C-alpha positions as CSV (number, residue, x, y, z in Angstrom):
1,X,12.7,-42.9,-36.9
2,X,15.2,-40.8,-34.0
3,X,13.8,-38.7,-31.3
4,X,13.8,-34.9,-31.9
5,X,16.9,-33.4,-30.0
6,X,14.6,-30.3,-30.1
7,X,11.6,-29.7,-28.1
8,X,9.7,-26.5,-29.8
9,X,6.1,-25.3,-27.9
10,X,4.8,-22.0,-28.3
11,X,2.2,-20.6,-25.7
12,X,0.7,-17.5,-26.5
13,X,3.8,-14.9,-27.0
14,X,6.5,-17.4,-25.9
15,X,8.5,-19.5,-27.7
16,X,10.2,-22.1,-26.0
17,X,13.3,-24.3,-27.8
18,X,15.0,-27.0,-25.4
19,X,17.9,-29.0,-26.2
20,X,16.4,-32.5,-25.7
21,X,19.0,-35.3,-25.5
22,X,18.8,-35.5,-21.6
23,X,20.2,-38.6,-21.3
24,X,23.8,-37.3,-23.0
25,X,23.4,-34.2,-21.6
26,X,22.1,-32.2,-23.7
27,X,25.6,-32.5,-25.9
28,X,26.4,-31.2,-29.4
29,X,26.5,-33.6,-32.6
30,X,25.1,-32.2,-36.3
31,X,21.7,-33.2,-36.0
32,X,21.2,-31.0,-32.9
33,X,23.1,-28.6,-34.8
34,X,20.6,-28.5,-37.8
35,X,17.2,-28.8,-35.9
36,X,18.2,-25.9,-33.4
37,X,19.0,-23.7,-36.4
38,X,15.8,-24.6,-37.7
39,X,13.9,-24.2,-34.6
40,X,15.6,-21.0,-34.3
41,X,14.6,-19.6,-38.0
42,X,11.0,-21.1,-37.7
43,X,10.2,-19.3,-34.6
44,X,11.6,-15.5,-36.0
45,X,9.8,-15.9,-39.1
46,X,6.5,-16.1,-35.9
47,X,4.9,-12.9,-36.1
48,X,2.8,-14.4,-33.1
49,X,6.5,-15.2,-31.2
50,X,7.5,-12.2,-29.4
51,X,10.0,-13.8,-26.8
52,X,12.3,-17.2,-27.4
53,X,13.4,-19.0,-24.0
54,X,16.7,-21.0,-25.0
55,X,16.8,-24.0,-22.0
56,X,17.6,-27.9,-22.1
57,X,15.4,-30.1,-20.7
58,X,17.3,-32.2,-17.9
59,X,19.7,-31.3,-15.6
60,X,22.2,-29.8,-17.4
61,X,21.9,-27.1,-19.7
62,X,24.6,-28.3,-22.3
63,X,27.8,-29.8,-21.8
64,X,29.5,-29.2,-25.5
65,X,30.1,-31.4,-27.8
66,X,28.7,-34.9,-28.1
67,X,31.2,-37.6,-27.7
68,X,30.2,-39.9,-30.3
69,X,29.8,-37.0,-32.7
70,X,33.6,-36.0,-31.4
71,X,35.0,-39.5,-32.7
72,X,33.1,-38.6,-36.3
73,X,35.1,-35.6,-36.9
74,X,38.4,-36.4,-35.9
75,X,38.2,-38.4,-39.2
76,X,36.7,-35.5,-41.4
77,X,38.2,-34.1,-44.2
78,X,39.1,-30.5,-44.3
79,X,36.3,-29.6,-46.6
80,X,33.9,-32.2,-44.4
81,X,35.2,-29.7,-40.9
82,X,34.7,-26.5,-43.0
83,X,31.2,-27.4,-44.0
84,X,30.8,-28.7,-40.7
85,X,32.3,-25.3,-37.9
86,X,30.4,-23.4,-41.1
87,X,27.1,-25.1,-40.1
88,X,27.9,-24.1,-36.6
89,X,28.3,-20.6,-37.2
90,X,25.0,-20.8,-39.2
91,X,23.3,-21.9,-35.5
92,X,25.1,-18.6,-33.4
93,X,24.1,-16.5,-35.7
94,X,20.3,-17.9,-36.3
95,X,20.3,-16.8,-32.5
96,X,22.0,-14.0,-32.4
97,X,20.2,-12.3,-35.9
98,X,16.5,-13.3,-34.3
99,X,14.0,-10.6,-34.1
100,X,13.0,-11.8,-30.9
101,X,14.7,-11.1,-27.3
102,X,16.2,-14.7,-26.7
103,X,16.5,-15.6,-22.8
104,X,19.2,-17.9,-22.3
105,X,17.7,-20.8,-18.5
106,X,21.2,-22.5,-17.5
107,X,21.1,-24.7,-15.2
108,X,23.7,-27.4,-14.4
109,X,26.6,-26.8,-17.1
110,X,27.0,-24.8,-20.3
111,X,30.3,-25.8,-21.3
112,X,31.9,-25.2,-24.7
113,X,29.0,-24.6,-27.6
114,X,26.9,-24.7,-24.8
115,X,28.6,-21.7,-22.8
116,X,28.6,-20.4,-26.8
117,X,25.0,-20.7,-26.8
118,X,24.7,-18.5,-23.5
119,X,26.9,-16.3,-25.4
120,X,24.6,-15.9,-28.2
121,X,21.7,-15.5,-26.4
122,X,20.2,-11.6,-25.3
123,X,20.0,-12.8,-22.2
124,X,21.4,-14.9,-19.4
125,X,20.0,-16.1,-16.4
126,X,21.3,-18.8,-14.8
127,X,20.8,-20.9,-11.3
128,X,24.2,-20.4,-8.5
129,X,24.9,-23.8,-8.8
130,X,25.5,-23.9,-12.9
131,X,29.4,-24.4,-13.8
132,X,30.6,-22.9,-17.4
133,X,33.8,-23.3,-19.5
134,X,35.5,-22.9,-22.0
135,X,37.2,-26.4,-22.4
136,X,38.3,-26.6,-26.4
137,X,41.8,-26.0,-25.7
138,X,42.1,-29.3,-23.3
139,X,41.3,-31.0,-25.7
140,X,43.7,-30.1,-28.4
141,X,41.3,-27.7,-30.3
142,X,40.0,-23.9,-30.4
143,X,36.9,-21.9,-29.1
144,X,36.9,-20.5,-32.9
145,X,33.1,-20.7,-34.2
146,X,32.0,-19.1,-30.7
147,X,34.6,-17.0,-29.8
148,X,32.4,-13.6,-31.7
149,X,29.7,-14.0,-29.3
150,X,32.2,-14.8,-26.4
151,X,34.8,-11.7,-26.6
152,X,31.6,-9.2,-27.4
153,X,29.5,-10.7,-24.1
154,X,33.4,-11.1,-21.7
155,X,35.9,-9.0,-23.5
156,X,39.3,-10.0,-24.8
157,X,40.8,-9.8,-20.9
158,X,38.9,-12.8,-19.6
159,X,38.3,-14.6,-23.3
160,X,42.1,-14.0,-22.7
161,X,42.3,-16.5,-19.7
162,X,39.3,-18.6,-20.1
163,X,40.1,-19.7,-24.0
164,X,43.9,-20.2,-23.0
165,X,43.1,-21.8,-19.4
166,X,40.0,-24.2,-20.3
167,X,39.1,-24.1,-17.2
168,X,35.2,-24.6,-15.5
169,X,34.5,-21.2,-14.1
170,X,31.4,-20.9,-11.2
171,X,28.1,-19.1,-12.2
172,X,29.2,-15.9,-10.0
173,X,32.6,-15.5,-12.1
174,X,29.8,-16.3,-14.9
175,X,27.8,-13.1,-13.6
176,X,30.9,-11.1,-13.2
177,X,32.4,-10.9,-16.2
178,X,29.2,-10.8,-18.2
179,X,28.3,-13.9,-19.3
180,X,25.3,-13.7,-17.6
181,X,22.7,-11.4,-16.1
182,X,20.6,-13.2,-13.5
183,X,21.7,-16.1,-10.8
184,X,18.8,-17.5,-8.8
185,X,19.1,-20.7,-6.8
186,X,18.6,-23.3,-9.2
187,X,14.3,-23.9,-7.2
188,X,13.5,-19.9,-8.7
189,X,15.5,-20.8,-12.2
190,X,11.5,-20.7,-14.4
191,X,10.6,-18.0,-12.1
192,X,13.5,-16.2,-12.4
193,X,13.0,-16.4,-16.5
194,X,9.5,-15.4,-15.9
195,X,10.1,-12.1,-15.0
196,X,12.5,-11.7,-17.8
197,X,9.7,-12.6,-20.0
198,X,7.2,-10.5,-18.6
199,X,9.2,-7.0,-18.5
200,X,10.3,-7.7,-22.6
201,X,6.3,-8.9,-23.5
202,X,5.9,-4.4,-22.5
203,X,8.3,-4.1,-24.8
204,X,7.1,-3.0,-28.6
205,X,8.0,-5.7,-30.9
206,X,8.5,-4.0,-34.0
207,X,10.8,-2.0,-31.3
208,X,12.5,-4.9,-30.0
209,X,13.7,-6.2,-33.1
210,X,15.0,-2.5,-34.5
211,X,17.1,-2.7,-31.1
212,X,18.7,-5.9,-31.9
213,X,19.4,-4.7,-35.4
214,X,20.7,-1.5,-33.8
215,X,22.8,-3.0,-31.2
216,X,24.8,-5.0,-33.6
217,X,25.4,-2.0,-36.2
218,X,26.4,0.6,-33.2
219,X,29.0,-2.4,-31.8
220,X,32.9,-1.6,-31.9
221,X,31.7,1.4,-33.5
222,X,32.5,5.7,-32.7
223,X,29.4,7.5,-32.8
224,X,30.4,9.8,-35.9
225,X,30.6,6.1,-37.3
226,X,26.8,5.0,-36.7
227,X,25.7,9.0,-36.7
228,X,23.0,8.3,-39.6
229,X,22.4,5.1,-39.0
230,X,21.4,5.9,-35.7
231,X,19.4,8.8,-37.2
232,X,17.6,6.4,-39.8
233,X,16.4,4.2,-36.5
234,X,14.8,6.8,-34.4
235,X,13.4,8.8,-37.4
236,X,11.9,5.4,-38.6
237,X,10.4,4.2,-35.0
238,X,9.2,7.8,-34.4
239,X,7.3,7.6,-38.0
240,X,6.2,4.2,-37.9
241,X,2.6,2.7,-36.1
242,X,4.5,1.4,-33.0
243,X,5.6,4.4,-32.3
244,X,3.0,6.7,-32.7
245,X,0.6,4.2,-30.5
246,X,3.1,4.2,-28.0
247,X,3.4,7.9,-27.6
248,X,-0.6,8.0,-28.0
249,X,-0.5,5.6,-25.4
250,X,2.1,7.4,-22.5
251,X,0.1,10.6,-23.6
252,X,-3.4,9.3,-22.6
253,X,-1.8,7.7,-19.6
254,X,-2.9,4.0,-20.9
255,X,-1.1,1.0,-21.9
256,X,0.2,0.7,-25.3
257,X,-1.8,-2.1,-27.7
258,X,1.5,-4.9,-27.1
259,X,1.2,-4.9,-23.5
260,X,-2.4,-5.4,-22.7
């Protein structure tokens, strides 16, 4: 039996979902995509999990597509390619729609689909020496499946340059365009991720899930278009148990139940 491509561990309220093929720089293949999708589906269904850390074992977060997989897909029919692309889309959608906040822990390099994983996460923390790139055009293909998440994260202007050149770019540029939110020395990466996790655990889990859904609902729409949506969300949150507990805790000058 082949070794698992994804390593999932749960420590209290924190799940760690790590790519587990450091010998190939955590590159993607079809089975990796299936296992990673299944891992996110599983942690999303767990009420005890409140934060997910997405990472990769070894020196590299993810180098993108696996060479052997690329040789295989080169011989695919159009229908096989469509099926493969839809499976990859389902992975990014599962990360994006996960009701738990997802923190990407990025070291070494995040290329192609690996950079797509970073874009699909809620918060990305990267080592200062990490490298990024959307290199698909240099292979004669396109960063098509990851494009909705990447363009939403970095904007059309940056995507036009980086998608069209396929060039690699350093972590400080990834920070400047918004692909990552925090840069730290490599030796401080775990501590910085832990800091983000600690802040996220101060938030009510139901409110976090509602906010993630709210952000998807309002993105790219005018205030008028989402007037009723936003009103419904705040009305529901004020009336629910978490909202009531949060208000009581504030008035009583104590920590709410979920932050104890």
